[in-house]
Every structure is written in C-alpha cells, then in structure tokens.
PDB file of N, CA, C, O and CB in Angstrom:
ATOM      1  N   MET A   1     -13.028  -4.485   4.192  1.00  0.00           N
ATOM      2  CA  MET A   1     -11.805  -4.871   3.788  1.00  0.00           C
ATOM      3  C   MET A   1     -11.038  -5.487   5.037  1.00  0.00           C
ATOM      4  O   MET A   1     -10.542  -6.609   4.939  1.00  0.00           O
ATOM      5  CB  MET A   1     -11.100  -3.687   3.151  1.00  0.00           C
ATOM      6  N   GLU A   2     -10.952  -4.815   6.105  1.00  0.00           N
ATOM      7  CA  GLU A   2     -10.139  -5.438   7.178  1.00  0.00           C
ATOM      8  C   GLU A   2     -10.527  -6.753   7.727  1.00  0.00           C
ATOM      9  O   GLU A   2      -9.675  -7.522   8.171  1.00  0.00           O
ATOM     10  CB  GLU A   2     -10.091  -4.578   8.254  1.00  0.00           C
ATOM     11  N   ASN A   3     -11.832  -7.045   7.712  1.00  0.00           N
ATOM     12  CA  ASN A   3     -12.367  -8.392   8.125  1.00  0.00           C
ATOM     13  C   ASN A   3     -11.978  -9.458   7.221  1.00  0.00           C
ATOM     14  O   ASN A   3     -11.709 -10.578   7.653  1.00  0.00           O
ATOM     15  CB  ASN A   3     -13.847  -8.392   8.211  1.00  0.00           C
ATOM     16  N   GLU A   4     -11.932  -9.138   5.874  1.00  0.00           N
ATOM     17  CA  GLU A   4     -11.549 -10.324   4.899  1.00  0.00           C
ATOM     18  C   GLU A   4     -10.091 -10.598   5.104  1.00  0.00           C
ATOM     19  O   GLU A   4      -9.666 -11.752   5.159  1.00  0.00           O
ATOM     20  CB  GLU A   4     -11.823  -9.976   3.288  1.00  0.00           C
ATOM     21  N   ILE A   5      -9.317  -9.533   5.218  1.00  0.00           N
ATOM     22  CA  ILE A   5      -7.794  -9.635   5.422  1.00  0.00           C
ATOM     23  C   ILE A   5      -7.446 -10.309   6.732  1.00  0.00           C
ATOM     24  O   ILE A   5      -6.497 -11.078   6.882  1.00  0.00           O
ATOM     25  CB  ILE A   5      -7.119  -8.208   5.407  1.00  0.00           C
ATOM     26  N   ALA A   6      -8.339  -9.931   7.698  1.00  0.00           N
ATOM     27  CA  ALA A   6      -7.998 -10.714   9.041  1.00  0.00           C
ATOM     28  C   ALA A   6      -8.245 -12.254   9.058  1.00  0.00           C
ATOM     29  O   ALA A   6      -7.719 -12.994   9.889  1.00  0.00           O
ATOM     30  CB  ALA A   6      -8.868 -10.129  10.214  1.00  0.00           C
ATOM     31  N   ARG A   7      -9.082 -12.675   8.080  1.00  0.00           N
ATOM     32  CA  ARG A   7      -9.140 -14.174   7.835  1.00  0.00           C
ATOM     33  C   ARG A   7      -8.138 -14.796   7.133  1.00  0.00           C
ATOM     34  O   ARG A   7      -8.206 -16.010   6.938  1.00  0.00           O
ATOM     35  CB  ARG A   7     -10.240 -14.521   7.179  1.00  0.00           C
ATOM     36  N   LEU A   8      -7.071 -14.041   6.661  1.00  0.00           N
ATOM     37  CA  LEU A   8      -6.112 -14.739   5.713  1.00  0.00           C
ATOM     38  C   LEU A   8      -5.156 -15.422   6.720  1.00  0.00           C
ATOM     39  O   LEU A   8      -5.028 -15.079   7.895  1.00  0.00           O
ATOM     40  CB  LEU A   8      -5.298 -13.676   4.623  1.00  0.00           C
ATOM     41  N   PRO A   9      -4.447 -16.516   6.055  1.00  0.00           N
ATOM     42  CA  PRO A   9      -3.482 -17.331   6.927  1.00  0.00           C
ATOM     43  C   PRO A   9      -2.124 -16.277   7.065  1.00  0.00           C
ATOM     44  O   PRO A   9      -1.861 -15.437   6.206  1.00  0.00           O
ATOM     45  CB  PRO A   9      -3.067 -18.975   6.110  1.00  0.00           C
ATOM     46  N   ASN A  10      -1.510 -16.439   8.018  1.00  0.00           N
ATOM     47  CA  ASN A  10      -0.323 -15.741   8.508  1.00  0.00           C
ATOM     48  C   ASN A  10      -0.702 -14.396   9.065  1.00  0.00           C
ATOM     49  O   ASN A  10       0.232 -13.799   9.601  1.00  0.00           O
ATOM     50  CB  ASN A  10       0.713 -15.578   7.400  1.00  0.00           C
ATOM     51  N   VAL A  11      -1.844 -13.800   9.057  1.00  0.00           N
ATOM     52  CA  VAL A  11      -2.114 -12.393   9.523  1.00  0.00           C
ATOM     53  C   VAL A  11      -2.397 -12.543  11.114  1.00  0.00           C
ATOM     54  O   VAL A  11      -3.274 -13.266  11.586  1.00  0.00           O
ATOM     55  CB  VAL A  11      -3.458 -11.686   8.672  1.00  0.00           C
ATOM     56  N   CYS A  12      -1.525 -11.754  11.838  1.00  0.00           N
ATOM     57  CA  CYS A  12      -1.551 -11.645  13.302  1.00  0.00           C
ATOM     58  C   CYS A  12      -2.442 -10.537  13.833  1.00  0.00           C
ATOM     59  O   CYS A  12      -3.098 -10.747  14.854  1.00  0.00           O
ATOM     60  CB  CYS A  12      -0.172 -11.431  13.807  1.00  0.00           C
ATOM     61  N   CYS A  13      -2.501  -9.495  13.274  1.00  0.00           N
ATOM     62  CA  CYS A  13      -3.021  -8.257  13.608  1.00  0.00           C
ATOM     63  C   CYS A  13      -3.614  -7.560  12.309  1.00  0.00           C
ATOM     64  O   CYS A  13      -3.126  -7.761  11.197  1.00  0.00           O
ATOM     65  CB  CYS A  13      -1.923  -7.422  14.282  1.00  0.00           C
ATOM     66  N   VAL A  14      -4.609  -6.799  12.511  1.00  0.00           N
ATOM     67  CA  VAL A  14      -5.237  -5.866  11.448  1.00  0.00           C
ATOM     68  C   VAL A  14      -5.717  -4.635  12.159  1.00  0.00           C
ATOM     69  O   VAL A  14      -6.551  -4.804  13.049  1.00  0.00           O
ATOM     70  CB  VAL A  14      -6.482  -6.559  10.650  1.00  0.00           C
ATOM     71  N   TYR A  15      -5.276  -3.329  11.868  1.00  0.00           N
ATOM     72  CA  TYR A  15      -5.632  -2.201  12.549  1.00  0.00           C
ATOM     73  C   TYR A  15      -6.178  -1.272  11.515  1.00  0.00           C
ATOM     74  O   TYR A  15      -5.500  -1.020  10.519  1.00  0.00           O
ATOM     75  CB  TYR A  15      -4.491  -1.632  13.329  1.00  0.00           C
ATOM     76  N   ASP A  16      -7.383  -0.737  11.691  1.00  0.00           N
ATOM     77  CA  ASP A  16      -7.839   0.286  11.069  1.00  0.00           C
ATOM     78  C   ASP A  16      -7.421   1.592  11.644  1.00  0.00           C
ATOM     79  O   ASP A  16      -7.801   1.944  12.761  1.00  0.00           O
ATOM     80  CB  ASP A  16      -9.140   0.161  11.000  1.00  0.00           C
ATOM     81  N   VAL A  17      -6.563   2.386  10.817  1.00  0.00           N
ATOM     82  CA  VAL A  17      -5.816   3.579  11.240  1.00  0.00           C
ATOM     83  C   VAL A  17      -6.229   4.834  10.543  1.00  0.00           C
ATOM     84  O   VAL A  17      -6.845   4.821   9.478  1.00  0.00           O
ATOM     85  CB  VAL A  17      -4.375   3.377  11.024  1.00  0.00           C
ATOM     86  N   THR A  18      -5.875   5.908  11.169  1.00  0.00           N
ATOM     87  CA  THR A  18      -6.012   7.175  10.513  1.00  0.00           C
ATOM     88  C   THR A  18      -4.610   7.587   9.683  1.00  0.00           C
ATOM     89  O   THR A  18      -3.551   7.013   9.939  1.00  0.00           O
ATOM     90  CB  THR A  18      -6.394   8.275  11.657  1.00  0.00           C
ATOM     91  N   GLY A  19      -4.693   8.478   8.821  1.00  0.00           N
ATOM     92  CA  GLY A  19      -3.646   9.064   8.150  1.00  0.00           C
ATOM     93  C   GLY A  19      -3.630   8.575   6.622  1.00  0.00           C
ATOM     94  O   GLY A  19      -4.697   8.340   6.056  1.00  0.00           O
ATOM     95  N   LEU A  20      -2.543   8.442   6.041  1.00  0.00           N
ATOM     96  CA  LEU A  20      -2.286   8.205   4.567  1.00  0.00           C
ATOM     97  C   LEU A  20      -2.612   6.903   4.306  1.00  0.00           C
ATOM     98  O   LEU A  20      -2.789   6.637   3.117  1.00  0.00           O
ATOM     99  CB  LEU A  20      -0.882   8.455   4.110  1.00  0.00           C
ATOM    100  N   ILE A  21      -2.752   5.926   5.189  1.00  0.00           N
ATOM    101  CA  ILE A  21      -3.238   4.706   4.884  1.00  0.00           C
ATOM    102  C   ILE A  21      -4.512   4.287   5.588  1.00  0.00           C
ATOM    103  O   ILE A  21      -4.879   4.851   6.618  1.00  0.00           O
ATOM    104  CB  ILE A  21      -2.249   3.813   5.118  1.00  0.00           C
ATOM    105  N   ASP A  22      -5.118   3.393   5.081  1.00  0.00           N
ATOM    106  CA  ASP A  22      -6.482   2.895   5.667  1.00  0.00           C
ATOM    107  C   ASP A  22      -6.279   1.669   6.782  1.00  0.00           C
ATOM    108  O   ASP A  22      -7.047   1.496   7.728  1.00  0.00           O
ATOM    109  CB  ASP A  22      -7.463   2.320   4.363  1.00  0.00           C
ATOM    110  N   ALA A  23      -5.267   0.962   6.538  1.00  0.00           N
ATOM    111  CA  ALA A  23      -5.174  -0.316   7.464  1.00  0.00           C
ATOM    112  C   ALA A  23      -3.768  -0.697   7.572  1.00  0.00           C
ATOM    113  O   ALA A  23      -2.997  -0.576   6.620  1.00  0.00           O
ATOM    114  CB  ALA A  23      -6.008  -1.590   6.905  1.00  0.00           C
ATOM    115  N   LEU A  24      -3.424  -1.147   8.692  1.00  0.00           N
ATOM    116  CA  LEU A  24      -2.043  -1.689   9.049  1.00  0.00           C
ATOM    117  C   LEU A  24      -2.164  -3.206   9.405  1.00  0.00           C
ATOM    118  O   LEU A  24      -2.798  -3.591  10.387  1.00  0.00           O
ATOM    119  CB  LEU A  24      -1.396  -0.866  10.319  1.00  0.00           C
ATOM    120  N   VAL A  25      -1.519  -4.037   8.545  1.00  0.00           N
ATOM    121  CA  VAL A  25      -1.571  -5.509   8.762  1.00  0.00           C
ATOM    122  C   VAL A  25      -0.401  -6.054   9.266  1.00  0.00           C
ATOM    123  O   VAL A  25       0.642  -5.850   8.645  1.00  0.00           O
ATOM    124  CB  VAL A  25      -1.870  -6.214   7.592  1.00  0.00           C
ATOM    125  N   ILE A  26      -0.391  -6.743  10.333  1.00  0.00           N
ATOM    126  CA  ILE A  26       0.920  -7.543  10.746  1.00  0.00           C
ATOM    127  C   ILE A  26       0.736  -8.877  10.452  1.00  0.00           C
ATOM    128  O   ILE A  26      -0.309  -9.445  10.768  1.00  0.00           O
ATOM    129  CB  ILE A  26       1.305  -7.457  12.245  1.00  0.00           C
ATOM    130  N   ALA A  27       1.715  -9.490   9.831  1.00  0.00           N
ATOM    131  CA  ALA A  27       1.520 -10.858   9.356  1.00  0.00           C
ATOM    132  C   ALA A  27       3.000 -11.435   9.612  1.00  0.00           C
ATOM    133  O   ALA A  27       3.983 -10.698   9.544  1.00  0.00           O
ATOM    134  CB  ALA A  27       0.974 -10.942   7.702  1.00  0.00           C
ATOM    135  N   LYS A  28       3.087 -12.800   9.911  1.00  0.00           N
ATOM    136  CA  LYS A  28       4.335 -13.535   9.995  1.00  0.00           C
ATOM    137  C   LYS A  28       4.493 -14.524   8.918  1.00  0.00           C
ATOM    138  O   LYS A  28       3.537 -15.179   8.504  1.00  0.00           O
ATOM    139  CB  LYS A  28       4.448 -14.210  11.277  1.00  0.00           C
ATOM    140  N   PHE A  29       5.849 -14.656   8.397  1.00  0.00           N
ATOM    141  CA  PHE A  29       6.076 -15.706   7.308  1.00  0.00           C
ATOM    142  C   PHE A  29       7.362 -16.523   7.740  1.00  0.00           C
ATOM    143  O   PHE A  29       8.145 -16.127   8.604  1.00  0.00           O
ATOM    144  CB  PHE A  29       6.294 -14.986   5.776  1.00  0.00           C
ATOM    145  N   ARG A  30       7.473 -17.567   7.124  1.00  0.00           N
ATOM    146  CA  ARG A  30       8.698 -18.464   7.302  1.00  0.00           C
ATOM    147  C   ARG A  30       9.683 -18.033   6.467  1.00  0.00           C
ATOM    148  O   ARG A  30      10.855 -18.062   6.841  1.00  0.00           O
ATOM    149  CB  ARG A  30       8.471 -19.905   7.033  1.00  0.00           C
ATOM    150  N   ASN A  31       9.309 -17.553   5.162  1.00  0.00           N
ATOM    151  CA  ASN A  31      10.326 -17.038   4.266  1.00  0.00           C
ATOM    152  C   ASN A  31       9.829 -15.992   3.331  1.00  0.00           C
ATOM    153  O   ASN A  31       8.663 -15.598   3.372  1.00  0.00           O
ATOM    154  CB  ASN A  31      10.907 -18.125   3.493  1.00  0.00           C
ATOM    155  N   ARG A  32      10.768 -15.514   2.433  1.00  0.00           N
ATOM    156  CA  ARG A  32      10.490 -14.472   1.423  1.00  0.00           C
ATOM    157  C   ARG A  32       9.389 -14.900   0.376  1.00  0.00           C
ATOM    158  O   ARG A  32       8.608 -14.105  -0.146  1.00  0.00           O
ATOM    159  CB  ARG A  32      11.814 -14.125   0.679  1.00  0.00           C
ATOM    160  N   GLU A  33       9.428 -16.286   0.128  1.00  0.00           N
ATOM    161  CA  GLU A  33       8.329 -16.725  -0.964  1.00  0.00           C
ATOM    162  C   GLU A  33       7.043 -16.618  -0.161  1.00  0.00           C
ATOM    163  O   GLU A  33       6.160 -16.065  -0.817  1.00  0.00           O
ATOM    164  CB  GLU A  33       8.538 -18.364  -1.620  1.00  0.00           C
ATOM    165  N   GLU A  34       6.703 -16.953   0.961  1.00  0.00           N
ATOM    166  CA  GLU A  34       5.574 -16.741   1.632  1.00  0.00           C
ATOM    167  C   GLU A  34       5.146 -15.468   1.673  1.00  0.00           C
ATOM    168  O   GLU A  34       3.946 -15.264   1.495  1.00  0.00           O
ATOM    169  CB  GLU A  34       5.656 -17.170   2.776  1.00  0.00           C
ATOM    170  N   LEU A  35       5.976 -14.446   1.898  1.00  0.00           N
ATOM    171  CA  LEU A  35       5.634 -13.017   1.976  1.00  0.00           C
ATOM    172  C   LEU A  35       5.269 -12.563   0.554  1.00  0.00           C
ATOM    173  O   LEU A  35       4.327 -11.787   0.395  1.00  0.00           O
ATOM    174  CB  LEU A  35       6.841 -12.151   2.577  1.00  0.00           C
ATOM    175  N   GLY A  36       5.952 -13.001  -0.435  1.00  0.00           N
ATOM    176  CA  GLY A  36       5.738 -12.549  -1.856  1.00  0.00           C
ATOM    177  C   GLY A  36       4.103 -13.083  -2.198  1.00  0.00           C
ATOM    178  O   GLY A  36       3.213 -12.344  -2.621  1.00  0.00           O
ATOM    179  N   GLY A  37       3.990 -14.307  -1.949  1.00  0.00           N
ATOM    180  CA  GLY A  37       2.649 -14.883  -2.316  1.00  0.00           C
ATOM    181  C   GLY A  37       1.451 -14.247  -1.489  1.00  0.00           C
ATOM    182  O   GLY A  37       0.304 -14.164  -1.928  1.00  0.00           O
ATOM    183  N   PHE A  38       1.860 -13.809  -0.237  1.00  0.00           N
ATOM    184  CA  PHE A  38       0.746 -12.995   0.609  1.00  0.00           C
ATOM    185  C   PHE A  38       0.504 -11.771  -0.074  1.00  0.00           C
ATOM    186  O   PHE A  38      -0.662 -11.437  -0.284  1.00  0.00           O
ATOM    187  CB  PHE A  38       1.171 -12.631   2.139  1.00  0.00           C
ATOM    188  N   THR A  39       1.601 -10.946  -0.507  1.00  0.00           N
ATOM    189  CA  THR A  39       1.475  -9.630  -0.988  1.00  0.00           C
ATOM    190  C   THR A  39       0.703  -9.651  -2.251  1.00  0.00           C
ATOM    191  O   THR A  39      -0.171  -8.822  -2.500  1.00  0.00           O
ATOM    192  CB  THR A  39       2.796  -8.994  -1.171  1.00  0.00           C
ATOM    193  N   LYS A  40       1.078 -10.712  -3.123  1.00  0.00           N
ATOM    194  CA  LYS A  40       0.251 -10.809  -4.343  1.00  0.00           C
ATOM    195  C   LYS A  40      -1.318 -11.154  -4.210  1.00  0.00           C
ATOM    196  O   LYS A  40      -2.234 -10.700  -4.895  1.00  0.00           O
ATOM    197  CB  LYS A  40       0.881 -11.856  -5.185  1.00  0.00           C
ATOM    198  N   ARG A  41      -1.378 -11.955  -3.287  1.00  0.00           N
ATOM    199  CA  ARG A  41      -2.805 -12.284  -2.898  1.00  0.00           C
ATOM    200  C   ARG A  41      -3.576 -11.015  -2.394  1.00  0.00           C
ATOM    201  O   ARG A  41      -4.724 -10.831  -2.798  1.00  0.00           O
ATOM    202  CB  ARG A  41      -2.814 -13.402  -1.747  1.00  0.00           C
ATOM    203  N   LEU A  42      -3.012 -10.172  -1.564  1.00  0.00           N
ATOM    204  CA  LEU A  42      -3.602  -8.908  -1.172  1.00  0.00           C
ATOM    205  C   LEU A  42      -3.781  -8.045  -2.259  1.00  0.00           C
ATOM    206  O   LEU A  42      -4.788  -7.339  -2.221  1.00  0.00           O
ATOM    207  CB  LEU A  42      -2.843  -8.242  -0.197  1.00  0.00           C
ATOM    208  N   LEU A  43      -2.942  -7.930  -3.333  1.00  0.00           N
ATOM    209  CA  LEU A  43      -3.019  -7.062  -4.525  1.00  0.00           C
ATOM    210  C   LEU A  43      -4.128  -7.460  -5.346  1.00  0.00           C
ATOM    211  O   LEU A  43      -4.717  -6.689  -6.103  1.00  0.00           O
ATOM    212  CB  LEU A  43      -1.772  -7.087  -5.337  1.00  0.00           C
ATOM    213  N   ALA A  44      -4.437  -8.818  -5.167  1.00  0.00           N
ATOM    214  CA  ALA A  44      -5.609  -9.380  -6.119  1.00  0.00           C
ATOM    215  C   ALA A  44      -7.004  -9.161  -5.494  1.00  0.00           C
ATOM    216  O   ALA A  44      -8.018  -9.497  -6.106  1.00  0.00           O
ATOM    217  CB  ALA A  44      -5.436 -11.018  -6.391  1.00  0.00           C
ATOM    218  N   LEU A  45      -7.046  -8.612  -4.307  1.00  0.00           N
ATOM    219  CA  LEU A  45      -8.253  -8.375  -3.757  1.00  0.00           C
ATOM    220  C   LEU A  45      -8.832  -7.005  -4.397  1.00  0.00           C
ATOM    221  O   LEU A  45      -8.098  -6.021  -4.483  1.00  0.00           O
ATOM    222  CB  LEU A  45      -8.099  -8.344  -2.215  1.00  0.00           C
ATOM    223  N   PRO A  46     -10.226  -6.976  -4.860  1.00  0.00           N
ATOM    224  CA  PRO A  46     -10.680  -5.863  -5.548  1.00  0.00           C
ATOM    225  C   PRO A  46     -10.708  -4.555  -4.811  1.00  0.00           C
ATOM    226  O   PRO A  46     -10.900  -3.542  -5.483  1.00  0.00           O
ATOM    227  CB  PRO A  46     -11.925  -6.144  -6.010  1.00  0.00           C
ATOM    228  N   PHE A  47     -10.548  -4.454  -3.576  1.00  0.00           N
ATOM    229  CA  PHE A  47     -10.464  -3.279  -2.789  1.00  0.00           C
ATOM    230  C   PHE A  47      -9.079  -2.779  -2.322  1.00  0.00           C
ATOM    231  O   PHE A  47      -8.948  -1.761  -1.643  1.00  0.00           O
ATOM    232  CB  PHE A  47     -11.255  -3.496  -1.670  1.00  0.00           C
ATOM    233  N   VAL A  48      -8.102  -3.520  -2.709  1.00  0.00           N
ATOM    234  CA  VAL A  48      -6.816  -3.252  -2.343  1.00  0.00           C
ATOM    235  C   VAL A  48      -6.177  -2.469  -3.582  1.00  0.00           C
ATOM    236  O   VAL A  48      -6.061  -3.019  -4.677  1.00  0.00           O
ATOM    237  CB  VAL A  48      -6.069  -4.589  -1.953  1.00  0.00           C
ATOM    238  N   GLU A  49      -5.761  -1.122  -3.342  1.00  0.00           N
ATOM    239  CA  GLU A  49      -5.193  -0.538  -4.384  1.00  0.00           C
ATOM    240  C   GLU A  49      -3.709  -0.661  -4.619  1.00  0.00           C
ATOM    241  O   GLU A  49      -3.209  -0.691  -5.744  1.00  0.00           O
ATOM    242  CB  GLU A  49      -5.517   0.684  -4.302  1.00  0.00           C
ATOM    243  N   ARG A  50      -2.970  -0.737  -3.379  1.00  0.00           N
ATOM    244  CA  ARG A  50      -1.573  -0.870  -3.242  1.00  0.00           C
ATOM    245  C   ARG A  50      -1.164  -1.195  -1.840  1.00  0.00           C
ATOM    246  O   ARG A  50      -1.865  -0.896  -0.874  1.00  0.00           O
ATOM    247  CB  ARG A  50      -0.918   0.341  -3.690  1.00  0.00           C
ATOM    248  N   THR A  51       0.061  -1.856  -1.740  1.00  0.00           N
ATOM    249  CA  THR A  51       0.580  -2.095  -0.397  1.00  0.00           C
ATOM    250  C   THR A  51       1.905  -1.537  -0.231  1.00  0.00           C
ATOM    251  O   THR A  51       2.494  -1.183  -1.252  1.00  0.00           O
ATOM    252  CB  THR A  51       0.618  -3.520  -0.079  1.00  0.00           C
ATOM    253  N   ASN A  52       2.480  -1.400   0.919  1.00  0.00           N
ATOM    254  CA  ASN A  52       3.802  -0.935   1.446  1.00  0.00           C
ATOM    255  C   ASN A  52       4.340  -1.825   2.488  1.00  0.00           C
ATOM    256  O   ASN A  52       3.980  -1.804   3.665  1.00  0.00           O
ATOM    257  CB  ASN A  52       3.707   0.448   2.012  1.00  0.00           C
ATOM    258  N   THR A  53       5.354  -2.722   1.906  1.00  0.00           N
ATOM    259  CA  THR A  53       5.866  -3.667   2.759  1.00  0.00           C
ATOM    260  C   THR A  53       7.047  -3.232   3.669  1.00  0.00           C
ATOM    261  O   THR A  53       7.884  -2.421   3.274  1.00  0.00           O
ATOM    262  CB  THR A  53       6.235  -4.755   1.972  1.00  0.00           C
ATOM    263  N   HIS A  54       7.077  -3.691   4.662  1.00  0.00           N
ATOM    264  CA  HIS A  54       8.227  -3.400   5.773  1.00  0.00           C
ATOM    265  C   HIS A  54       8.595  -4.688   6.272  1.00  0.00           C
ATOM    266  O   HIS A  54       7.672  -5.434   6.597  1.00  0.00           O
ATOM    267  CB  HIS A  54       7.764  -2.442   7.060  1.00  0.00           C
ATOM    268  N   VAL A  55       9.913  -5.133   6.406  1.00  0.00           N
ATOM    269  CA  VAL A  55      10.231  -6.335   6.856  1.00  0.00           C
ATOM    270  C   VAL A  55      11.139  -6.108   8.015  1.00  0.00           C
ATOM    271  O   VAL A  55      12.130  -5.394   7.862  1.00  0.00           O
ATOM    272  CB  VAL A  55      10.793  -7.165   5.807  1.00  0.00           C
ATOM    273  N   VAL A  56      10.865  -6.685   9.208  1.00  0.00           N
ATOM    274  CA  VAL A  56      11.367  -6.647  10.404  1.00  0.00           C
ATOM    275  C   VAL A  56      12.768  -7.443  10.411  1.00  0.00           C
ATOM    276  O   VAL A  56      12.782  -8.642  10.133  1.00  0.00           O
ATOM    277  CB  VAL A  56      10.339  -7.170  11.344  1.00  0.00           C
ATOM    278  N   LEU A  57      13.857  -6.795  10.711  1.00  0.00           N
ATOM    279  CA  LEU A  57      15.097  -7.322  10.728  1.00  0.00           C
ATOM    280  C   LEU A  57      15.391  -8.025  12.050  1.00  0.00           C
ATOM    281  O   LEU A  57      15.845  -9.168  12.095  1.00  0.00           O
ATOM    282  CB  LEU A  57      16.042  -6.289  10.441  1.00  0.00           C
ATOM    283  N   THR A  58      15.096  -7.252  13.175  1.00  0.00           N
ATOM    284  CA  THR A  58      15.321  -7.927  14.602  1.00  0.00           C
ATOM    285  C   THR A  58      14.072  -7.374  15.328  1.00  0.00           C
ATOM    286  O   THR A  58      13.571  -6.260  15.174  1.00  0.00           O
ATOM    287  CB  THR A  58      16.870  -7.475  15.439  1.00  0.00           C
ATOM    288  N   THR A  59      13.628  -8.471  16.231  1.00  0.00           N
ATOM    289  CA  THR A  59      12.769  -8.271  17.120  1.00  0.00           C
ATOM    290  C   THR A  59      13.321  -7.786  18.343  1.00  0.00           C
ATOM    291  O   THR A  59      14.039  -8.579  18.951  1.00  0.00           O
ATOM    292  CB  THR A  59      12.091  -9.319  17.272  1.00  0.00           C
ATOM    293  N   VAL A  60      13.125  -6.559  18.878  1.00  0.00           N
ATOM    294  CA  VAL A  60      13.695  -6.062  20.021  1.00  0.00           C
ATOM    295  C   VAL A  60      12.811  -6.455  21.303  1.00  0.00           C
ATOM    296  O   VAL A  60      13.256  -6.933  22.346  1.00  0.00           O
ATOM    297  CB  VAL A  60      13.864  -4.554  19.852  1.00  0.00           C
ATOM    298  N   LYS A  61      11.383  -6.137  20.998  1.00  0.00           N
ATOM    299  CA  LYS A  61      10.460  -6.508  22.128  1.00  0.00           C
ATOM    300  C   LYS A  61       9.099  -6.848  21.417  1.00  0.00           C
ATOM    301  O   LYS A  61       8.567  -6.067  20.628  1.00  0.00           O
ATOM    302  CB  LYS A  61      10.294  -5.255  23.265  1.00  0.00           C
ATOM    303  N   GLU A  62       8.595  -8.031  21.743  1.00  0.00           N
ATOM    304  CA  GLU A  62       7.196  -8.368  21.154  1.00  0.00           C
ATOM    305  C   GLU A  62       6.412  -8.815  22.329  1.00  0.00           C
ATOM    306  O   GLU A  62       6.727  -9.880  22.861  1.00  0.00           O
ATOM    307  CB  GLU A  62       7.208  -9.545  19.974  1.00  0.00           C
ATOM    308  N   ASP A  63       5.455  -8.136  22.778  1.00  0.00           N
ATOM    309  CA  ASP A  63       4.672  -8.410  23.963  1.00  0.00           C
ATOM    310  C   ASP A  63       3.323  -7.905  23.816  1.00  0.00           C
ATOM    311  O   ASP A  63       3.185  -6.682  23.814  1.00  0.00           O
ATOM    312  CB  ASP A  63       5.281  -7.839  25.161  1.00  0.00           C
ATOM    313  N   PHE A  64       2.228  -8.702  23.682  1.00  0.00           N
ATOM    314  CA  PHE A  64       0.886  -8.170  23.249  1.00  0.00           C
ATOM    315  C   PHE A  64       0.033  -8.244  24.563  1.00  0.00           C
ATOM    316  O   PHE A  64      -1.174  -8.017  24.485  1.00  0.00           O
ATOM    317  CB  PHE A  64       0.196  -9.070  21.970  1.00  0.00           C
ATOM    318  N   ARG A  65       0.619  -8.559  25.786  1.00  0.00           N
ATOM    319  CA  ARG A  65      -0.297  -8.497  26.878  1.00  0.00           C
ATOM    320  C   ARG A  65      -0.772  -7.188  27.312  1.00  0.00           C
ATOM    321  O   ARG A  65      -0.038  -6.199  27.322  1.00  0.00           O
ATOM    322  CB  ARG A  65       0.256  -9.099  27.945  1.00  0.00           C
ATOM    323  N   LEU A  66      -2.026  -7.175  27.680  1.00  0.00           N
ATOM    324  CA  LEU A  66      -2.477  -5.915  28.223  1.00  0.00           C
ATOM    325  C   LEU A  66      -2.258  -5.773  29.746  1.00  0.00           C
ATOM    326  O   LEU A  66      -2.390  -6.721  30.521  1.00  0.00           O
ATOM    327  CB  LEU A  66      -3.925  -5.746  27.906  1.00  0.00           C
ATOM    328  N   LEU A  67      -1.945  -4.638  30.085  1.00  0.00           N
ATOM    329  CA  LEU A  67      -1.584  -4.313  31.419  1.00  0.00           C
ATOM    330  C   LEU A  67      -2.766  -3.982  32.418  1.00  0.00           C
ATOM    331  O   LEU A  67      -2.521  -3.692  33.589  1.00  0.00           O
ATOM    332  CB  LEU A  67      -0.672  -3.178  31.343  1.00  0.00           C
TER     333      LEU A  67
END
C-alpha cells in the first residue's frame, strides 16, 4: 500500500507507523480542490478503508535535513 501511495503526485513522505493507523502520508496541495481530489483518489484504492485528514494552518518549522 505505502509504495503505491508514494508514487502519487503531491506526496512528499509516506511513513509505515505503529498504533491505530497503518500509514502516515504527508502531501502538499495548492488548494482545497487538489486536496479533495487526492483524498477521493486514496479512498478509491482497494486497500484503503478510510482516511483522516489534517490541514496545516501555519508552518512553524519545516526542515528535513539529517544532522
């Protein structure tokens, strides 16, 4: 599942995680319409049962460099 989602446009990161969810996807969009289309595309995949979307209001820090 994660590898297929990782190939989708707008996807920046895909994490395989423990807990109540199986994966965490970080993606960026120009507007809400793109976000809505992406969410619908995810839900159309046969192995995706549900999504839980969070929208970032303000980026305080974003730095993916490894120390």
